[in-house]
All heavy atoms as an XYZ file, in Angstrom:
640
protein
N       9.719     -7.962     22.986
C       8.268     -7.957     22.832
C       7.795     -9.379     22.521
O       8.300    -10.024     21.616
C       7.872     -6.990     21.711
C       6.426     -6.940     21.448
S       6.114     -5.675     20.201
C       4.398     -5.529     20.352
N       6.870     -9.845     23.256
C       6.318    -11.183     23.102
C       5.084    -11.110     22.191
O       4.187    -10.294     22.400
C       5.923    -11.710     24.475
C       5.624    -13.184     24.535
C       6.884    -14.037     24.439
O       7.948    -13.600     24.888
O       6.764    -15.141     23.888
N       5.033    -11.941     21.134
C       3.837    -11.939     20.281
C       3.093    -13.260     20.428
O       3.605    -14.223     20.982
C       4.200    -11.661     18.821
C       5.100    -12.710     18.211
O       4.893    -13.901     18.486
O       5.994    -12.332     17.448
N       1.883    -13.271     19.906
C       1.029    -14.447     20.039
C       0.962    -15.272     18.762
O       0.205    -16.221     18.677
C      -0.379    -14.005     20.436
C      -0.419    -13.296     21.769
C      -1.813    -12.773     22.085
O      -2.767    -13.119     21.374
O      -1.934    -12.010     23.054
N       1.761    -14.906     17.758
C       1.722    -15.624     16.493
C       2.442    -16.954     16.603
O       3.436    -17.094     17.301
C       2.384    -14.789     15.392
C       1.651    -13.512     15.001
C       2.470    -12.732     13.996
C       0.284    -13.822     14.432
N       1.928    -17.901     15.883
C       2.552    -19.219     15.863
C       3.855    -19.157     15.071
O       4.003    -18.360     14.144
C       1.613    -20.234     15.236
C       0.370    -20.466     16.049
C      -0.503    -21.476     15.365
N      -1.729    -21.653     16.117
C      -2.733    -22.415     15.702
N      -2.648    -23.048     14.550
N      -3.806    -22.526     16.438
N       4.762    -20.024     15.381
C       6.064    -20.016     14.716
C       5.969    -20.398     13.235
O       6.833    -20.052     12.442
C       7.031    -20.950     15.436
O       6.516    -22.272     15.402
N       4.911    -21.118     12.814
C       4.802    -21.528     11.412
C       4.346    -20.400     10.479
O       4.365    -20.544      9.272
C       3.859    -22.736     11.258
C       2.429    -22.496     11.659
C       2.122    -22.943     13.084
O       3.042    -23.078     13.895
O       0.938    -23.153     13.358
N       3.906    -19.290     11.046
C       3.521    -18.153     10.219
C       4.769    -17.407      9.780
O       5.504    -16.871     10.591
C       2.583    -17.201     10.962
C       1.232    -17.793     11.282
C       0.639    -17.562     12.508
C       0.551    -18.562     10.355
C      -0.612    -18.093     12.806
C      -0.697    -19.097     10.636
C      -1.266    -18.857     11.868
O      -2.487    -19.385     12.147
N       4.991    -17.365      8.454
C       6.149    -16.672      7.908
C       5.685    -15.326      7.373
O       5.260    -15.205      6.226
C       6.784    -17.508      6.791
C       8.009    -16.846      6.197
O       8.521    -15.876      6.778
O       8.460    -17.322      5.144
N       5.753    -14.311      8.191
C       5.257    -12.991      7.806
C       6.159    -12.293      6.799
O       5.734    -11.365      6.122
C       5.083    -12.113      9.049
C       4.091    -12.639     10.088
C       4.008    -11.692     11.271
C       2.718    -12.842      9.474
N       7.386    -12.734      6.670
C       8.311    -12.096      5.731
C       7.939    -12.403      4.288
O       8.302    -11.663      3.386
C       9.736    -12.547      6.013
C      10.249    -12.022      7.328
C      11.649    -12.500      7.613
C      12.077    -11.985      8.978
N      13.363    -12.514      9.398
N       7.230    -13.489      4.052
C       6.874    -13.865      2.683
C       5.510    -13.308      2.258
O       5.102    -13.499      1.118
C       6.873    -15.382      2.531
O       5.827    -15.937      3.307
N       4.819    -12.634      3.145
C       3.515    -12.072      2.801
C       3.677    -10.850      1.906
O       4.624    -10.090      2.035
C       2.756    -11.666      4.065
C       2.306    -12.788      4.982
C       1.631    -12.201      6.219
C       1.355    -13.725      4.269
N       2.727    -10.687      0.997
C       2.711     -9.501      0.153
C       1.594     -8.591      0.639
O       0.471     -9.036      0.866
C       2.469     -9.891     -1.299
C       3.632    -10.622     -1.914
S       3.417    -10.868     -3.667
C       2.530    -12.410     -3.680
N       1.897     -7.332      0.775
C       0.917     -6.360      1.241
C       0.216     -5.769      0.029
O       0.854     -5.356     -0.931
C       1.602     -5.242      2.057
C       0.592     -4.203      2.496
C       2.331     -5.832      3.249
N      -1.077     -5.752      0.071
C      -1.862     -5.167     -1.018
C      -2.626     -3.964     -0.498
O      -3.203     -3.999      0.576
C      -2.838     -6.186     -1.595
C      -2.144     -7.337     -2.272
C      -3.176     -8.265     -2.878
N      -2.519     -9.420     -3.432
C      -2.340     -9.600     -4.741
N      -2.768     -8.705     -5.581
N      -1.735    -10.681     -5.172
N      -2.643     -2.928     -1.282
C      -3.412     -1.740     -0.919
C      -4.852     -1.950     -1.364
O      -5.140     -2.703     -2.284
C      -2.843     -0.509     -1.620
C      -1.461     -0.133     -1.181
C      -1.025      1.100     -1.916
C       0.378      1.508     -1.504
N       0.809      2.703     -2.223
N      -5.740     -1.249     -0.737
C      -7.144     -1.287     -1.136
C      -7.464     -0.074     -1.983
O      -6.831      0.967     -1.865
C      -8.057     -1.304      0.096
C      -7.947     -2.587      0.874
C      -7.239     -2.633      2.053
C      -8.554     -3.739      0.415
C      -7.130     -3.811      2.768
C      -8.459     -4.923      1.117
C      -7.738     -4.962      2.300
N      -8.440     -0.196     -2.844
C      -8.892      0.924     -3.636
C      -8.242      0.977     -5.003
O      -7.560      0.054     -5.435
N      -8.453      2.077     -5.725
C      -7.992      2.162     -7.112
C      -6.470      2.196     -7.249
O      -5.948      1.973     -8.328
C      -8.609      3.467     -7.606
C      -8.866      4.269     -6.382
C      -9.159      3.274     -5.299
N      -5.747      2.479     -6.193
C      -4.298      2.566     -6.281
C      -3.593      1.232     -6.031
O      -2.386      1.161     -6.054
C      -3.776      3.602     -5.269
C      -4.225      5.016     -5.566
C      -3.752      5.514     -6.927
O      -2.593      5.249     -7.298
O      -4.551      6.162     -7.618
N      -4.345      0.168     -5.782
C      -3.703     -1.112     -5.470
C      -3.041     -1.682     -6.717
O      -3.445     -1.424     -7.844
C      -4.690     -2.087     -4.874
C      -5.649     -2.682     -5.849
C      -6.516     -3.704     -5.143
N      -7.246     -4.414     -6.160
C      -8.482     -4.791     -6.046
N      -9.143     -4.535     -4.948
N      -9.083     -5.428     -7.009
N      -2.038     -2.450     -6.505
C      -1.268     -3.033     -7.597
C      -1.346     -4.554     -7.532
O      -1.469     -5.140     -6.477
C       0.207     -2.629     -7.493
C       0.451     -1.152     -7.457
C       0.362     -0.565     -8.814
C       0.752      0.905     -8.721
N       0.206      1.710     -9.686
N      -1.245     -5.185     -8.658
C      -1.114     -6.628     -8.704
C       0.370     -6.939     -8.723
O       1.110     -6.389     -9.515
C      -1.760     -7.187     -9.972
O      -3.131     -6.918     -9.964
N       0.808     -7.801     -7.862
C       2.220     -8.133     -7.800
C       2.602     -8.966     -9.010
O       1.926     -9.903     -9.385
C       2.538     -8.876     -6.505
C       2.407     -8.002     -5.298
C       1.237     -7.964     -4.571
C       3.458     -7.190     -4.908
C       1.111     -7.154     -3.462
C       3.345     -6.375     -3.809
C       2.168     -6.356     -3.081
N       3.720     -8.617     -9.622
C       4.209     -9.364    -10.772
C       3.583     -8.950    -12.087
O       3.899     -9.508    -13.120
N       2.701     -7.999    -12.088
C       2.068     -7.536    -13.316
C       2.320     -6.040    -13.481
O       2.527     -5.331    -12.510
C       0.560     -7.787    -13.292
C       0.205     -9.243    -13.281
C      -1.286     -9.428    -13.346
C      -1.627    -10.898    -13.353
N      -3.061    -11.118    -13.447
N       2.256     -5.585    -14.712
C       2.409     -4.167    -15.000
C       1.020     -3.568    -15.118
O       0.147     -4.115    -15.795
C       3.182     -3.951    -16.313
C       4.589     -4.514    -16.167
C       3.215     -2.487    -16.679
C       5.373     -4.517    -17.453
N       0.806     -2.454    -14.464
C      -0.477     -1.770    -14.539
C      -0.308     -0.486    -15.336
O       0.597      0.301    -15.070
C      -0.990     -1.430    -13.127
O      -1.106     -2.638    -12.383
C      -2.330     -0.730    -13.185
N      -1.172     -0.298    -16.304
C      -1.148      0.902    -17.125
C      -2.512      1.553    -17.022
O      -3.539      0.896    -17.179
C      -0.828      0.569    -18.597
C       0.565     -0.045    -18.669
C      -0.941      1.804    -19.469
C       0.932     -0.553    -20.018
N      -2.526      2.831    -16.747
C      -3.788      3.555    -16.602
C      -4.155      4.191    -17.940
O      -3.364      4.928    -18.527
C      -3.635      4.630    -15.538
C      -4.932      5.366    -15.279
C      -4.801      6.254    -14.108
N      -4.336      5.399    -13.008
C      -4.165      5.813    -11.782
N      -4.404      7.056    -11.484
N      -3.753      5.011    -10.844
N      -5.349      3.893    -18.416
C      -5.849      4.472    -19.661
C      -6.616      5.744    -19.361
O      -7.299      5.837    -18.348
C      -6.761      3.485    -20.376
C      -6.167      2.134    -20.752
C      -7.242      1.257    -21.377
C      -4.998      2.297    -21.686
N      -6.517      6.673    -20.262
C      -7.331      7.881    -20.150
C      -8.792      7.473    -20.359
O      -9.077      6.491    -21.057
C      -6.908      8.910    -21.203
C      -5.509      9.457    -20.993
C      -5.397     10.305    -19.731
O      -6.370     10.997    -19.386
O      -4.334     10.271    -19.095
N      -9.736      8.213    -19.759
C     -11.147      7.823    -19.835
C     -11.683      7.642    -21.253
O     -12.426      6.693    -21.517
C     -11.874      8.975    -19.123
C     -10.853      9.530    -18.191
C      -9.532      9.369    -18.886
N     -11.275      8.502    -22.195
C     -11.785      8.371    -23.563
C     -11.279      7.101    -24.238
O     -11.993      6.466    -25.012
C     -11.433      9.606    -24.401
C      -9.931      9.854    -24.493
O      -9.210      9.599    -23.504
O      -9.472     10.328    -25.548
N     -10.068      6.693    -23.912
C      -9.525      5.452    -24.465
C     -10.185      4.250    -23.798
O     -10.539      3.276    -24.458
C      -7.987      5.411    -24.278
C      -7.419      4.092    -24.752
C      -7.327      6.583    -24.988
N     -10.383      4.316    -22.503
C     -10.993      3.216    -21.754
C     -12.424      2.943    -22.217
O     -12.891      1.804    -22.143
C     -10.968      3.525    -20.263
N     -13.109      3.961    -22.724
C     -14.474      3.769    -23.228
C     -14.499      2.842    -24.441
O     -15.467      2.120    -24.657
C     -15.094      5.110    -23.620
C     -15.506      5.961    -22.462
C     -16.105      7.287    -22.905
O     -16.533      7.403    -24.075
O     -16.146      8.212    -22.081
N     -13.424      2.838    -25.218
C     -13.374      2.052    -26.446
C     -13.010      0.596    -26.174
O     -13.458     -0.301    -26.880
C     -12.356      2.679    -27.431
C     -12.222      1.852    -28.697
C     -12.757      4.113    -27.760
N     -12.209      0.368    -25.134
C     -11.716     -0.971    -24.840
C     -12.375     -1.510    -23.577
O     -12.165     -0.981    -22.493
C     -10.198     -0.954    -24.676
C      -9.489     -0.499    -25.923
C      -9.014      0.794    -26.025
C      -9.312     -1.362    -26.988
C      -8.371      1.219    -27.167
C      -8.673     -0.948    -28.130
C      -8.202      0.353    -28.227
N     -13.147     -2.592    -23.695
C     -13.881     -3.107    -22.540
C     -13.020     -3.826    -21.499
O     -13.411     -3.943    -20.350
C     -14.879     -4.080    -23.161
C     -14.254     -4.503    -24.443
C     -13.456     -3.328    -24.919
N     -11.822     -4.321    -21.926
C     -10.993     -5.084    -20.984
C      -9.545     -5.122    -21.471
O      -9.224     -4.632    -22.556
C     -11.542     -6.505    -20.804
C     -11.700     -7.228    -22.123
O     -10.850     -7.134    -23.002
N     -12.808     -7.948    -22.270
N      -8.683     -5.743    -20.679
C      -7.255     -5.810    -20.996
C      -7.001     -6.598    -22.285
O      -6.102     -6.253    -23.058
C      -6.496     -6.432    -19.834
N      -7.785     -7.643    -22.523
C      -7.586     -8.424    -23.742
C      -7.808     -7.580    -24.996
O      -7.071     -7.707    -25.981
C      -8.530     -9.631    -23.764
C      -8.144    -10.685    -22.732
O      -6.946    -10.733    -22.346
O      -9.028    -11.442    -22.313
N      -8.810     -6.715    -24.968
C      -9.087     -5.850    -26.114
C      -7.952     -4.860    -26.343
O      -7.560     -4.598    -27.484
C     -10.402     -5.107    -25.904
N      -7.410     -4.321    -25.269
C      -6.279     -3.391    -25.382
C      -5.071     -4.117    -25.961
O      -4.415     -3.628    -26.883
C      -5.933     -2.774    -24.008
C      -4.659     -1.943    -24.096
C      -7.086     -1.931    -23.498
N      -4.765     -5.301    -25.435
C      -3.612     -6.060    -25.918
C      -3.764     -6.445    -27.386
O      -2.803     -6.380    -28.157
C      -3.394     -7.302    -25.055
C      -2.832     -6.949    -23.709
O      -2.030     -6.040    -23.573
N      -3.264     -7.670    -22.690
N      -4.954     -6.831    -27.787
C      -5.192     -7.191    -29.187
C      -4.949     -5.991    -30.099
O      -4.294     -6.106    -31.141
C      -6.623     -7.709    -29.358
C      -6.939     -8.150    -30.767
C      -8.372     -8.658    -30.902
O      -9.011     -8.962    -29.886
O      -8.837     -8.743    -32.050
N      -5.456     -4.834    -29.708
C      -5.270     -3.621    -30.509
C      -3.796     -3.229    -30.586
O      -3.291     -2.849    -31.651
C      -6.099     -2.473    -29.922
N      -3.094     -3.327    -29.476
C      -1.676     -2.967    -29.476
C      -0.852     -3.945    -30.304
O       0.068     -3.535    -31.022
C      -1.152     -2.893    -28.046
C      -1.679     -1.706    -27.238
C      -1.214     -1.802    -25.786
C      -1.241     -0.395    -27.857
N      -1.170     -5.225    -30.245
C      -0.448     -6.203    -31.067
C      -0.687     -5.956    -32.547
O       0.216     -6.092    -33.376
C      -0.863     -7.624    -30.688
C      -0.291     -8.059    -29.364
C      -0.614     -9.513    -29.051
N      -0.125     -9.845    -27.728
C      -0.882    -10.048    -26.657
N      -2.198     -9.998    -26.765
N      -0.340    -10.329    -25.491
N      -1.914     -5.582    -32.903
C      -2.225     -5.232    -34.289
C      -1.400     -4.021    -34.719
O      -0.810     -4.012    -35.804
C      -3.725     -4.945    -34.433
C      -4.128     -4.504    -35.807
C      -4.204     -5.417    -36.851
C      -4.420     -3.173    -36.061
C      -4.568     -5.008    -38.123
C      -4.782     -2.764    -37.329
C      -4.859     -3.678    -38.360
N      -1.341     -3.009    -33.878
C      -0.556     -1.812    -34.180
C       0.927     -2.146    -34.344
O       1.592     -1.643    -35.251
C      -0.750     -0.767    -33.079
C      -0.021      0.554    -33.255
C      -0.455      1.255    -34.532
C      -0.263      1.445    -32.056
N       1.435     -3.015    -33.489
C       2.840     -3.433    -33.595
C       3.098     -4.092    -34.944
O       4.102     -3.806    -35.610
C       3.208     -4.383    -32.433
C       3.239     -3.617    -31.116
C       4.541     -5.074    -32.690
C       3.288     -4.506    -29.881
N       2.182     -4.999    -35.372
C       2.353     -5.662    -36.668
C       2.352     -4.651    -37.813
O       3.165     -4.740    -38.736
C       1.256     -6.703    -36.884
C       1.466     -7.981    -36.111
C       0.552     -9.101    -36.604
N      -0.864     -8.757    -36.614
C      -1.692     -8.892    -35.584
N      -1.254     -9.368    -34.442
N      -2.963     -8.561    -35.694
N       1.455     -3.681    -37.751
C       1.367     -2.663    -38.805
C       2.659     -1.856    -38.874
O       3.210     -1.639    -39.955
C       0.159     -1.721    -38.558
C      -1.152     -2.498    -38.627
C       0.164     -0.545    -39.516
C      -1.436     -3.121    -39.962
N       3.146     -1.418    -37.730
C       4.384     -0.628    -37.692
C       5.550     -1.449    -38.216
O       6.350     -0.971    -39.022
C       4.660     -0.119    -36.255
C       6.059      0.464    -36.130
C       3.625      0.917    -35.854
N       5.660     -2.691    -37.792
C       6.755     -3.541    -38.257
C       6.664     -3.790    -39.757
O       7.677     -3.747    -40.460
C       6.765     -4.864    -37.497
C       7.214     -4.709    -36.066
C       7.085     -5.983    -35.249
O       6.344     -6.908    -35.616
N       7.790     -6.043    -34.127
N       5.473     -4.040    -40.259
C       5.297     -4.253    -41.698
C       5.673     -3.002    -42.482
O       6.297     -3.083    -43.534
C       3.853     -4.651    -42.022
C       3.520     -6.062    -41.560
O       4.443     -6.816    -41.196
O       2.314     -6.396    -41.541
N       5.294     -1.826    -41.982
C       5.627     -0.577    -42.667
C       7.125     -0.317    -42.651
O       7.671      0.219    -43.604
C       4.881      0.600    -42.044
C       3.418      0.614    -42.454
O       3.040      0.037    -43.461
N       2.598      1.260    -41.662
N       7.800     -0.685    -41.571
C       9.251     -0.505    -41.512
C       9.942     -1.401    -42.530
O      10.861     -0.977    -43.217
C       9.775     -0.789    -40.110
C       9.410      0.276    -39.112
C       9.818     -0.085    -37.696
O      10.140     -1.236    -37.394
N       9.791      0.901    -36.814
N       9.484     -2.635    -42.650
C      10.061     -3.562    -43.625
C       9.792     -3.055    -45.033
O      10.680     -3.060    -45.885
C       9.499     -4.986    -43.423
C       9.891     -5.897    -44.570
C       9.978     -5.545    -42.104
N       8.577     -2.578    -45.290
C       8.226     -2.058    -46.613
C       9.061     -0.831    -46.948
O       9.512     -0.664    -48.074
C       6.745     -1.694    -46.672
O       5.957     -2.851    -46.517
N       9.255      0.055    -45.972
C      10.037      1.264    -46.210
C      11.486      0.916    -46.524
O      12.100      1.523    -47.402
C       9.969      2.187    -44.992
N      12.036     -0.071    -45.833
C      13.412     -0.482    -46.108
C      13.524     -1.105    -47.498
O      14.510     -0.897    -48.202
C      13.891     -1.469    -45.047
C      14.160     -0.889    -43.663
C      14.487     -2.004    -42.682
C      15.296      0.122    -43.720
N      12.519     -1.856    -47.910
C      12.544     -2.504    -49.212
C      12.425     -1.485    -50.341
O      12.963     -1.684    -51.420
C      11.418     -3.528    -49.314
N      11.753     -0.382    -50.104
C      11.550      0.643    -51.135
C      12.733      1.592    -51.270
O      12.843      2.298    -52.253
C      10.286      1.449    -50.827
C       9.025      0.661    -51.019
C       7.816      1.496    -50.705
C       6.546      0.677    -50.843
N       5.350      1.448    -50.507
N      13.614      1.647    -50.280
C      14.758      2.551    -50.339
C      15.717      2.092    -51.430
O      15.971      0.905    -51.580
C      15.508      2.581    -49.000
C      14.776      3.296    -47.920
C      15.583      3.313    -46.628
O      16.610      2.676    -46.514
N      15.089      4.050    -45.652
N      16.235      3.076    -52.189
C      17.215      2.691    -53.217
C      18.477      2.161    -52.546
O      18.895      2.664    -51.512
C      17.485      3.989    -53.962
C      17.041      5.073    -53.034
C      15.982      4.487    -52.155
N      19.027      1.123    -53.146
C      20.242      0.535    -52.588
C      21.415      1.445    -52.909
O      21.591      1.862    -54.044
C      20.487     -0.856    -53.179
C      19.418     -1.830    -52.816
N      19.296     -2.338    -51.553
C      18.415     -2.376    -53.543
C      18.273     -3.167    -51.519
N      17.719     -3.204    -52.706
N      22.198      1.773    -51.917
C      23.371      2.608    -52.166
C      24.475      1.714    -52.718
O      24.747      0.657    -52.191
C      23.821      3.297    -50.875
O      24.155      2.325    -49.910
N      25.068      2.173    -53.800
C      26.137      1.382    -54.385
C      27.479      1.997    -54.014
O      27.566      3.139    -53.608
C      25.980      1.334    -55.916
O      26.119      2.643    -56.427
N      28.520      1.272    -54.233
C      29.854      1.764    -53.883
C      30.453      2.566    -55.032
O      31.574      3.022    -54.931
C      30.762      0.583    -53.534
O      30.826     -0.308    -54.631
N      29.688      2.777    -56.130
C      30.214      3.510    -57.282
C      30.593      4.939    -56.908
O      31.629      5.413    -57.309
C      29.168      3.550    -58.409
C      28.894      2.178    -58.998
C      27.771      2.234    -60.012
O      27.365      3.354    -60.394
O      27.296      1.172    -60.411
N      29.755      5.618    -56.169
C      30.004      7.014    -55.848
C      30.896      7.180    -54.631
O      31.339      8.267    -54.333
N      31.181      6.123    -53.918
C      31.937      6.225    -52.677
C      33.406      6.527    -52.909
O      34.055      7.148    -52.095
C      31.802      4.918    -51.896
N      33.949      6.114    -54.057
C      35.370      6.301    -54.312
C      35.688      7.637    -54.948
O      36.836      7.997    -55.095
C      35.899      5.172    -55.206
C      35.872      3.827    -54.520
O      35.990      3.785    -53.266
O      35.730      2.825    -55.220
N      34.683      8.373    -55.367
C      34.908      9.658    -56.033
C      35.364     10.688    -55.022
O      34.820     10.791    -53.953
C      33.637     10.140    -56.727
C      33.240      9.282    -57.882
C      32.021      9.840    -58.563
C      31.592      8.988    -59.735
N      30.396      9.487    -60.376
N      36.355     11.445    -55.394
C      36.836     12.539    -54.542
C      36.757     13.835    -55.315
O      36.830     13.852    -56.541
C      38.296     12.294    -54.102
O      39.110     12.149    -55.258
C      38.397     11.084    -53.201
N      36.646     14.941    -54.630
C      36.526     16.240    -55.295
C      37.874     16.784    -55.633
O      38.827     16.632    -55.009
C      35.818     17.247    -54.396
O      34.564     16.773    -54.044
């Protein structure tokens, strides 16, 4: 089959994009928010800021919980029944 494309066109390196709401950005992760959540966050930056805040809170609570746990000592480990 003979084509009319010039030899300098490298079609193998082209990325195909879909049109409409199902299209994807290449190299990025797309996450779909439920409508009620999307109403609260105007853009991706707002979502990322909220999630980073949540991550900090969870991490801080994990550190606090570990610090509050009583330290297990080896005193009771050697006891046998």
